[in-house]
TITIDO-610216 format. One record per residue: residue in one letter; x, y negated, z of N, C-alpha, C in turn; residue number from 1. Coordinates in steps of 0.05 Angstrom, whole numbers, padded with zeros to 5 digits. Layout:
<nodes>
<node bamar="a" n_u="X" n_v="Y" n_w="Z" ca_u="X" ca_v="Y" ca_w="Z" c_u="X" c_v="Y" c_w="Z" kevo="NUM"/>
...
</nodes>
This chain:
<nodes>
<node bamar="m" n_u="-00345" n_v="00142" n_w="-00120" ca_u="-00341" ca_v="00114" ca_w="-00111" c_u="-00340" c_v="00112" c_w="-00081" kevo="1"/>
<node bamar="k" n_u="-00357" n_v="00129" n_w="-00068" ca_u="-00359" ca_v="00127" ca_w="-00039" c_u="-00332" c_v="00136" c_w="-00026" kevo="2"/>
<node bamar="l" n_u="-00319" n_v="00155" n_w="-00037" ca_u="-00293" ca_v="00164" ca_w="-00027" c_u="-00272" c_v="00142" c_w="-00029" kevo="3"/>
<node bamar="y" n_u="-00272" n_v="00127" n_w="-00050" ca_u="-00253" ca_v="00105" ca_w="-00053" c_u="-00258" c_v="00083" c_w="-00032" kevo="4"/>
<node bamar="m" n_u="-00283" n_v="00078" n_w="-00026" ca_u="-00289" ca_v="00058" ca_w="-00005" c_u="-00280" c_v="00068" c_w="00022" kevo="5"/>
<node bamar="k" n_u="-00283" n_v="00094" n_w="00027" ca_u="-00274" ca_v="00105" ca_w="00053" c_u="-00244" c_v="00104" c_w="00055" kevo="6"/>
<node bamar="k" n_u="-00230" n_v="00110" n_w="00032" ca_u="-00201" ca_v="00108" ca_w="00033" c_u="-00192" c_v="00080" c_w="00037" kevo="7"/>
<node bamar="f" n_u="-00205" n_v="00061" n_w="00023" ca_u="-00197" ca_v="00033" ca_w="00027" c_u="-00202" c_v="00024" c_w="00056" kevo="8"/>
<node bamar="a" n_u="-00224" n_v="00033" n_w="00068" ca_u="-00230" ca_v="00026" ca_w="00096" c_u="-00209" c_v="00039" c_w="00114" kevo="9"/>
<node bamar="g" n_u="-00201" n_v="00063" n_w="00107" ca_u="-00180" ca_v="00077" ca_w="00123" c_u="-00154" c_v="00063" c_w="00122" kevo="10"/>
<node bamar="y" n_u="-00146" n_v="00053" n_w="00099" ca_u="-00121" ca_v="00038" ca_w="00096" c_u="-00123" c_v="00012" c_w="00112" kevo="11"/>
<node bamar="w" n_u="-00146" n_v="-00002" n_w="00110" ca_u="-00149" ca_v="-00027" ca_w="00125" c_u="-00148" c_v="-00022" c_w="00155" kevo="12"/>
<node bamar="y" n_u="-00162" n_v="-00001" n_w="00164" ca_u="-00162" ca_v="00006" ca_w="00193" c_u="-00134" c_v="00013" c_w="00202" kevo="13"/>
<node bamar="s" n_u="-00119" n_v="00028" n_w="00186" ca_u="-00092" ca_v="00035" ca_w="00193" c_u="-00074" c_v="00010" c_w="00195" kevo="14"/>
<node bamar="f" n_u="-00078" n_v="-00008" n_w="00176" ca_u="-00063" ca_v="-00033" ca_w="00176" c_u="-00069" c_v="-00049" c_w="00202" kevo="15"/>
<node bamar="v" n_u="-00094" n_v="-00051" n_w="00209" ca_u="-00102" ca_v="-00066" ca_w="00233" c_u="-00090" c_v="-00054" c_w="00258" kevo="16"/>
<node bamar="v" n_u="-00091" n_v="-00027" n_w="00260" ca_u="-00080" ca_v="-00014" ca_w="00284" c_u="-00050" c_v="-00018" c_w="00285" kevo="17"/>
<node bamar="i" n_u="-00036" n_v="-00015" n_w="00263" ca_u="-00007" ca_v="-00019" ca_w="00263" c_u="00000" c_v="-00048" c_w="00269" kevo="18"/>
<node bamar="a" n_u="-00015" n_v="-00067" n_w="00257" ca_u="-00010" ca_v="-00096" ca_w="00263" c_u="-00014" c_v="-00102" c_w="00293" kevo="19"/>
<node bamar="l" n_u="-00035" n_v="-00091" n_w="00305" ca_u="-00040" ca_v="-00095" ca_w="00333" c_u="-00017" c_v="-00083" c_w="00350" kevo="20"/>
<node bamar="l" n_u="-00008" n_v="-00060" n_w="00343" ca_u="00014" ca_v="-00047" ca_w="00358" c_u="00039" c_v="-00063" c_w="00356" kevo="21"/>
<node bamar="v" n_u="00046" n_v="-00073" n_w="00332" ca_u="00070" ca_v="-00089" ca_w="00328" c_u="00067" c_v="-00115" c_w="00343" kevo="22"/>
<node bamar="a" n_u="00044" n_v="-00128" n_w="00342" ca_u="00040" ca_v="-00153" ca_w="00357" c_u="00042" c_v="-00148" c_w="00387" kevo="23"/>
<node bamar="f" n_u="00032" n_v="-00126" n_w="00396" ca_u="00034" ca_v="-00120" ca_w="00425" c_u="00062" c_v="-00116" c_w="00434" kevo="24"/>
<node bamar="f" n_u="00077" n_v="-00100" n_w="00419" ca_u="00104" ca_v="-00093" ca_w="00427" c_u="00124" c_v="-00116" c_w="00422" kevo="25"/>
<node bamar="t" n_u="00119" n_v="-00135" n_w="00405" ca_u="00137" ca_v="-00157" ca_w="00400" c_u="00129" c_v="-00182" c_w="00417" kevo="26"/>
<node bamar="g" n_u="00106" n_v="-00181" n_w="00430" ca_u="00099" ca_v="-00204" ca_w="00446" c_u="00082" c_v="-00225" c_w="00432" kevo="27"/>
<node bamar="i" n_u="00076" n_v="-00221" n_w="00407" ca_u="00060" ca_v="-00240" ca_w="00392" c_u="00032" c_v="-00241" c_w="00402" kevo="28"/>
<node bamar="l" n_u="00022" n_v="-00218" n_w="00411" ca_u="-00005" ca_v="-00216" ca_w="00420" c_u="-00010" c_v="-00233" c_w="00445" kevo="29"/>
<node bamar="e" n_u="00010" n_v="-00237" n_w="00461" ca_u="00008" ca_v="-00254" ca_w="00485" c_u="00002" c_v="-00283" c_w="00478" kevo="30"/>
<node bamar="q" n_u="00010" n_v="-00292" n_w="00455" ca_u="00005" ca_v="-00320" ca_w="00447" c_u="-00025" c_v="-00325" c_w="00441" kevo="31"/>
<node bamar="c" n_u="-00039" n_v="-00304" n_w="00436" ca_u="-00068" ca_v="-00307" ca_w="00430" c_u="-00085" c_v="-00303" c_w="00455" kevo="32"/>
<node bamar="l" n_u="-00073" n_v="-00299" n_w="00478" ca_u="-00088" ca_v="-00297" ca_w="00502" c_u="-00098" c_v="-00324" c_w="00510" kevo="33"/>
<node bamar="y" n_u="-00122" n_v="-00325" n_w="00522" ca_u="-00133" ca_v="-00350" ca_w="00530" c_u="-00148" c_v="-00347" c_w="00556" kevo="34"/>
<node bamar="i" n_u="-00149" n_v="-00369" n_w="00571" ca_u="-00163" ca_v="-00370" ca_w="00596" c_u="-00182" c_v="-00395" c_w="00595" kevo="35"/>
<node bamar="g" n_u="-00206" n_v="-00391" n_w="00603" ca_u="-00224" ca_v="-00414" ca_w="00603" c_u="-00247" c_v="-00413" c_w="00584" kevo="36"/>
<node bamar="g" n_u="-00252" n_v="-00391" n_w="00572" ca_u="-00275" ca_v="-00388" ca_w="00554" c_u="-00269" c_v="-00389" c_w="00525" kevo="37"/>
<node bamar="w" n_u="-00289" n_v="-00383" n_w="00510" ca_u="-00286" ca_v="-00381" ca_w="00481" c_u="-00280" c_v="-00408" c_w="00468" kevo="38"/>
<node bamar="s" n_u="-00291" n_v="-00430" n_w="00478" ca_u="-00287" ca_v="-00456" ca_w="00466" c_u="-00258" c_v="-00465" c_w="00468" kevo="39"/>
<node bamar="k" n_u="-00242" n_v="-00455" n_w="00487" ca_u="-00214" ca_v="-00463" ca_w="00490" c_u="-00195" c_v="-00442" c_w="00478" kevo="40"/>
<node bamar="a" n_u="-00206" n_v="-00422" n_w="00465" ca_u="-00190" ca_v="-00401" ca_w="00454" c_u="-00175" c_v="-00411" c_w="00430" kevo="41"/>
<node bamar="p" n_u="-00150" n_v="-00401" n_w="00425" ca_u="-00135" ca_v="-00409" ca_w="00401" c_u="-00148" c_v="-00397" c_w="00376" kevo="42"/>
<node bamar="l" n_u="-00141" n_v="-00409" n_w="00353" ca_u="-00153" ca_v="-00401" ca_w="00328" c_u="-00148" c_v="-00372" c_w="00322" kevo="43"/>
<node bamar="c" n_u="-00124" n_v="-00362" n_w="00328" ca_u="-00118" ca_v="-00334" ca_w="00322" c_u="-00136" c_v="-00315" c_w="00338" kevo="44"/>
<node bamar="a" n_u="-00145" n_v="-00322" n_w="00362" ca_u="-00164" ca_v="-00306" ca_w="00377" c_u="-00192" c_v="-00308" c_w="00365" kevo="45"/>
<node bamar="k" n_u="-00200" n_v="-00332" n_w="00357" ca_u="-00226" ca_v="-00336" ca_w="00346" c_u="-00230" c_v="-00321" c_w="00320" kevo="46"/>
<node bamar="i" n_u="-00209" n_v="-00318" n_w="00305" ca_u="-00210" ca_v="-00303" ca_w="00279" c_u="-00204" c_v="-00274" c_w="00284" kevo="47"/>
<node bamar="g" n_u="-00184" n_v="-00268" n_w="00299" ca_u="-00175" ca_v="-00240" ca_w="00302" c_u="-00193" c_v="-00222" c_w="00318" kevo="48"/>
<node bamar="i" n_u="-00205" n_v="-00231" n_w="00339" ca_u="-00222" ca_v="-00214" ca_w="00355" c_u="-00247" c_v="-00204" c_w="00340" kevo="49"/>
<node bamar="p" n_u="-00261" n_v="-00221" n_w="00326" ca_u="-00284" ca_v="-00210" ca_w="00310" c_u="-00275" c_v="-00192" c_w="00288" kevo="50"/>
<node bamar="i" n_u="-00253" n_v="-00198" n_w="00274" ca_u="-00244" ca_v="-00181" ca_w="00253" c_u="-00237" c_v="-00153" c_w="00264" kevo="51"/>
<node bamar="v" n_u="-00223" n_v="-00152" n_w="00286" ca_u="-00215" ca_v="-00126" ca_w="00298" c_u="-00240" c_v="-00111" c_w="00307" kevo="52"/>
<node bamar="f" n_u="-00259" n_v="-00125" n_w="00319" ca_u="-00283" ca_v="-00112" ca_w="00329" c_u="-00299" c_v="-00100" c_w="00306" kevo="53"/>
<node bamar="v" n_u="-00304" n_v="-00116" n_w="00285" ca_u="-00319" ca_v="-00106" ca_w="00262" c_u="-00304" c_v="-00083" c_w="00248" kevo="54"/>
<node bamar="t" n_u="-00278" n_v="-00085" n_w="00246" ca_u="-00262" ca_v="-00064" ca_w="00234" c_u="-00265" c_v="-00038" c_w="00250" kevo="55"/>
<node bamar="f" n_u="-00261" n_v="-00039" n_w="00276" ca_u="-00262" ca_v="-00015" ca_w="00292" c_u="-00290" c_v="-00002" c_w="00292" kevo="56"/>
<node bamar="i" n_u="-00311" n_v="-00018" n_w="00297" ca_u="-00338" ca_v="-00007" ca_w="00298" c_u="-00347" c_v="00003" c_w="00271" kevo="57"/>
<node bamar="g" n_u="-00342" n_v="-00012" n_w="00250" ca_u="-00350" ca_v="-00004" ca_w="00223" c_u="-00336" c_v="00021" c_w="00214" kevo="58"/>
<node bamar="f" n_u="-00310" n_v="00023" n_w="00219" ca_u="-00296" ca_v="00047" ca_w="00210" c_u="-00304" c_v="00072" c_w="00227" kevo="59"/>
<node bamar="w" n_u="-00309" n_v="00068" n_w="00252" ca_u="-00318" ca_v="00090" ca_w="00269" c_u="-00344" c_v="00101" c_w="00259" kevo="60"/>
<node bamar="i" n_u="-00363" n_v="00084" n_w="00252" ca_u="-00389" ca_v="00092" ca_w="00241" c_u="-00386" c_v="00105" c_w="00214" kevo="61"/>
<node bamar="l" n_u="-00368" n_v="00095" n_w="00197" ca_u="-00363" ca_v="00106" ca_w="00171" c_u="-00351" c_v="00134" c_w="00173" kevo="62"/>
<node bamar="m" n_u="-00333" n_v="00139" n_w="00192" ca_u="-00322" ca_v="00166" ca_w="00195" c_u="-00341" c_v="00185" c_w="00207" kevo="63"/>
<node bamar="l" n_u="-00359" n_v="00176" n_w="00225" ca_u="-00380" ca_v="00194" ca_w="00236" c_u="-00399" c_v="00201" c_w="00214" kevo="64"/>
<node bamar="e" n_u="-00406" n_v="00182" n_w="00197" ca_u="-00423" ca_v="00188" ca_w="00174" c_u="-00410" c_v="00209" c_w="00156" kevo="65"/>
<node bamar="d" n_u="-00385" n_v="00205" n_w="00150" ca_u="-00371" ca_v="00224" ca_w="00133" c_u="-00370" c_v="00252" c_w="00145" kevo="66"/>
<node bamar="l" n_u="-00367" n_v="00253" n_w="00171" ca_u="-00366" ca_v="00279" ca_w="00185" c_u="-00393" c_v="00294" c_w="00182" kevo="67"/>
<node bamar="f" n_u="-00415" n_v="00280" n_w="00185" ca_u="-00441" ca_v="00293" ca_w="00183" c_u="-00450" c_v="00298" c_w="00154" kevo="68"/>
<node bamar="e" n_u="-00439" n_v="00283" n_w="00135" ca_u="-00445" ca_v="00288" ca_w="00107" c_u="-00429" c_v="00312" c_w="00096" kevo="69"/>
<node bamar="n" n_u="-00405" n_v="00316" n_w="00105" ca_u="-00388" ca_v="00337" ca_w="00094" c_u="-00396" c_v="00364" c_w="00105" kevo="70"/>
<node bamar="e" n_u="-00405" n_v="00382" n_w="00088" ca_u="-00415" ca_v="00408" ca_w="00096" c_u="-00392" c_v="00428" c_w="00100" kevo="71"/>
<node bamar="t" n_u="-00368" n_v="00423" n_w="00090" ca_u="-00347" ca_v="00442" ca_w="00091" c_u="-00331" c_v="00443" c_w="00117" kevo="72"/>
<node bamar="i" n_u="-00335" n_v="00424" n_w="00134" ca_u="-00320" ca_v="00422" ca_w="00159" c_u="-00331" c_v="00442" c_w="00180" kevo="73"/>
<node bamar="k" n_u="-00313" n_v="00458" n_w="00191" ca_u="-00320" ca_v="00476" ca_w="00213" c_u="-00319" c_v="00461" c_w="00239" kevo="74"/>
<node bamar="y" n_u="-00333" n_v="00471" n_w="00259" ca_u="-00333" ca_v="00460" ca_w="00286" c_u="-00341" c_v="00430" c_w="00286" kevo="75"/>
<node bamar="r" n_u="-00361" n_v="00423" n_w="00271" ca_u="-00370" ca_v="00395" ca_w="00269" c_u="-00377" c_v="00383" c_w="00295" kevo="76"/>
<node bamar="i" n_u="-00390" n_v="00398" n_w="00312" ca_u="-00399" ca_v="00387" ca_w="00338" c_u="-00375" c_v="00380" c_w="00355" kevo="77"/>
<node bamar="l" n_u="-00355" n_v="00397" n_w="00356" ca_u="-00331" ca_v="00391" ca_w="00372" c_u="-00316" c_v="00367" c_w="00361" kevo="78"/>
<node bamar="i" n_u="-00314" n_v="00365" n_w="00335" ca_u="-00300" ca_v="00342" ca_w="00323" c_u="-00316" c_v="00317" c_w="00328" kevo="79"/>
<node bamar="a" n_u="-00343" n_v="00318" n_w="00326" ca_u="-00359" ca_v="00295" ca_w="00332" c_u="-00357" c_v="00286" c_w="00361" kevo="80"/>
<node bamar="l" n_u="-00356" n_v="00305" n_w="00380" ca_u="-00352" ca_v="00298" ca_w="00408" c_u="-00324" c_v="00285" c_w="00412" kevo="81"/>
<node bamar="g" n_u="-00304" n_v="00296" n_w="00399" ca_u="-00277" ca_v="00284" ca_w="00401" c_u="-00277" c_v="00256" c_w="00390" kevo="82"/>
<node bamar="m" n_u="-00290" n_v="00252" n_w="00367" ca_u="-00291" ca_v="00225" ca_w="00355" c_u="-00307" c_v="00206" c_w="00373" kevo="83"/>
<node bamar="f" n_u="-00328" n_v="00216" n_w="00386" ca_u="-00344" ca_v="00199" ca_w="00403" c_u="-00329" c_v="00191" c_w="00428" kevo="84"/>
<node bamar="f" n_u="-00315" n_v="00210" n_w="00441" ca_u="-00302" ca_v="00204" ca_w="00466" c_u="-00273" c_v="00193" c_w="00463" kevo="85"/>
<node bamar="l" n_u="-00260" n_v="00200" n_w="00442" ca_u="-00232" ca_v="00191" ca_w="00438" c_u="-00230" c_v="00168" c_w="00418" kevo="86"/>
<node bamar="h" n_u="-00253" n_v="00158" n_w="00409" ca_u="-00256" ca_v="00135" ca_w="00392" c_u="-00234" c_v="00130" c_w="00371" kevo="87"/>
<node bamar="w" n_u="-00218" n_v="00110" n_w="00376" ca_u="-00200" ca_v="00099" ca_w="00356" c_u="-00178" c_v="00118" c_w="00347" kevo="88"/>
<node bamar="i" n_u="-00167" n_v="00133" n_w="00364" ca_u="-00146" ca_v="00151" ca_w="00356" c_u="-00158" c_v="00175" c_w="00340" kevo="89"/>
<node bamar="a" n_u="-00180" n_v="00185" n_w="00349" ca_u="-00192" ca_v="00208" ca_w="00336" c_u="-00202" c_v="00201" c_w="00308" kevo="90"/>
<node bamar="i" n_u="-00213" n_v="00177" n_w="00304" ca_u="-00222" ca_v="00171" ca_w="00277" c_u="-00198" c_v="00166" c_w="00258" kevo="91"/>
<node bamar="l" n_u="-00176" n_v="00156" n_w="00268" ca_u="-00152" ca_v="00153" ca_w="00252" c_u="-00141" c_v="00180" c_w="00244" kevo="92"/>
<node bamar="v" n_u="-00140" n_v="00199" n_w="00262" ca_u="-00131" ca_v="00226" ca_w="00256" c_u="-00150" c_v="00239" c_w="00236" kevo="93"/>
<node bamar="y" n_u="-00176" n_v="00236" n_w="00240" ca_u="-00196" ca_v="00247" ca_w="00222" c_u="-00193" c_v="00236" c_w="00194" kevo="94"/>
<node bamar="f" n_u="-00188" n_v="00210" n_w="00192" ca_u="-00185" ca_v="00198" ca_w="00165" c_u="-00161" c_v="00210" c_w="00151" kevo="95"/>
<node bamar="w" n_u="-00138" n_v="00211" n_w="00165" ca_u="-00113" ca_v="00220" ca_w="00151" c_u="-00113" c_v="00250" c_w="00146" kevo="96"/>
<node bamar="l" n_u="-00126" n_v="00266" n_w="00163" ca_u="-00126" ca_v="00295" ca_w="00159" c_u="-00149" c_v="00306" c_w="00142" kevo="97"/>
<node bamar="v" n_u="-00171" n_v="00291" n_w="00140" ca_u="-00194" ca_v="00302" ca_w="00125" c_u="-00201" c_v="00284" c_w="00101" kevo="98"/>
<node bamar="v" n_u="-00207" n_v="00259" n_w="00106" ca_u="-00216" ca_v="00242" ca_w="00084" c_u="-00194" c_v="00236" c_w="00064" kevo="99"/>
<node bamar="f" n_u="-00171" n_v="00230" n_w="00074" ca_u="-00149" ca_v="00224" ca_w="00055" c_u="-00141" c_v="00247" c_w="00038" kevo="100"/>
<node bamar="r" n_u="-00143" n_v="00272" n_w="00049" ca_u="-00135" ca_v="00295" ca_w="00033" c_u="-00157" c_v="00305" c_w="00015" kevo="101"/>
<node bamar="r" n_u="-00181" n_v="00295" n_w="00016" ca_u="-00202" ca_v="00304" ca_w="-00001" c_u="-00195" c_v="00296" c_w="-00030" kevo="102"/>
<node bamar="k" n_u="-00199" n_v="00315" n_w="-00048" ca_u="-00190" ca_v="00311" ca_w="-00076" c_u="-00209" c_v="00294" c_w="-00093" kevo="103"/>
<node bamar="k" n_u="-00234" n_v="00299" n_w="-00090" ca_u="-00253" ca_v="00285" ca_w="-00108" c_u="-00279" c_v="00278" c_w="-00093" kevo="104"/>
<node bamar="d" n_u="-00293" n_v="00259" n_w="-00103" ca_u="-00319" ca_v="00251" ca_w="-00091" c_u="-00340" c_v="00273" c_w="-00097" kevo="105"/>
<node bamar="s" n_u="-00354" n_v="00281" n_w="-00076" ca_u="-00374" ca_v="00302" ca_w="-00079" c_u="-00401" c_v="00291" c_w="-00085" kevo="106"/>
</nodes>
């Protein structure tokens, strides 16, 4: 069951990253910019910023937990340092190369 939750979280994280990239490159993200504090922020910023923050932090912690639980991974310390210092890109790569390819829940 835990592997399915990690895969679902990985799909959600990938969706959020792709949606942010598309919004950035199409200019939609600029519409959610605000000046003057949180009370004057548009609704898309008030909803989107917390969702993105929780998604990024939660998935990062979930992938670090998976790294330390999985005994079969070599060079765990190097991978953990990469995930710690390269944050969002490294955890996305870790998900697609390690967690997604895992066959069954251990």
